[in-house]
N, C-alpha and C positions, 0 to 999 in steps of 0.2 A: 503493498501498501504508499502511495507514495502520498506524500501532504506540500502542499504548498501553500505560500504563505503572502500575500500581496502588503506594502509597503509604499507608502510616497504621496500617496493625496493630497487634494486640500483647494482651497481657495483660490487661484492667480487671474490676474485681468488679463484682458484678451491680448495677444502681444506678447506675452510670460512665459515661461519652463515649468516644468516637474520631471524631475528623474521619479520614476517611479521604478520599485525593486519586490523579486521576486526568489522567496528563498525557497530552496525543497530539501526535503528531508531525505534522501539520501543522493548516495555517492550519482553523480549525473552517465555512466557508464551506464546506466540502467534505463535512462529516456535515450530516445531518439531526439526527439526537436518536441519545443515550449515556442507555445505563441501568447500572444496580445490580443483579446478580443473585450467587445465591449460594448453596454448597453445600455438607454436612456430609455427614461420614463415613455411607459405604451410603446417603445419599438424594440424588435427583434434581437438579441446574440449576435455580433457582430463584429466580423474577423480587422485585425488591426495592424497584424505583424506576428512574423513564422523568424524560427533558427535555427537551425542544425545544430547542437552542441558540437560535431566534430566536428571539423570541415566552416563551419558555419555558414553558409548558406544563407539569403534570408529572401524575406517575398513579403513587400506592405500591402496594404490594399489601397486603391492612387487615391482617395481623399487625405489619408496623410507623408504620402512617397513627399520629398527634399523636405520634411518636417520633424517626423517620429525616426529613430533611428534605436533598433535592439540590436544588444548584445549581450556574450557571455560571459562569465566567468566559471570557467569548469572546478576550479583549485576553490573556491566557494561557496558549489551548490550554485551559484547566484545566475537569473537574468535580472538583465533592465530594460528601461525603455525610456529612453532618452525625450522629451516631447519639445519642442519649441514654437515656435510664433502659436502659442495656443491661440484657438478660436471657439465663440462663444458654443458654436455646435457640438466641441471638441465635448462637451462638455456628457458623464458619463461616469456609472460605476466598469471600470477597467477588470478582468479579470487575466489571470497569466493562468492556463493548462499546460497538461505536458502527454506526449503520444511517448507512447513503449517500442512499439516500433515504425516502420515503413507507412507511410497512406499515401498511395496516390493525393490525397487530397490533404490540403493542410489551411483550407482556408472555412471551415466548414463546422461546427460545434461538435459534431458526429463522430470527428476523426480522433476526436482525443478522449482519452482516459482516466486524469484529475485534473480537478479544478482548485481554482484557490476559491478561496468566500468576496474576493472584492475590496477594490475601495474607490470612493470618490471623487474625480473628478470635477470641481467647476468653475469654468472660466466665465468672468464676467464680463460684460460688455463696456 
C-alpha cells in the first residue's frame, strides 16, 4: 500500500507562484510514474502533469504548459509541482497520484493506483 501526502497549497494572487510537494510512503522503485490532478468545485478531476520516476519523462495538460513544472527527487521519495504565473482558473484541490506499472494512458484518473488526500490551491484575481 502506497501512501501519498500532498503539501504546499494555499492562497496566492494571480501571477504568483506555489510549489506543491507529494511525499510517498514507499521507495520510488515500486512506482512507475506519478501525476498531479486537480478538481474544482462542480468539475471532474482533471489531469495536470505526469512524470516517470526513472527517466524523468514528462507530460503536461495544454492549460499548464510553460507555467507548471513537475519534478521528482527519488532519494527523498518526493514529487513536486512548481506552479508559476498562476491564474484564478487554476483554483482547485490538487491531488498527487501514483501508478505502480506502465500504463498506455497517464492522463486519466483510472490509470492510477493510489491517491493523496489533496491540497487546496486558491488563486485570487
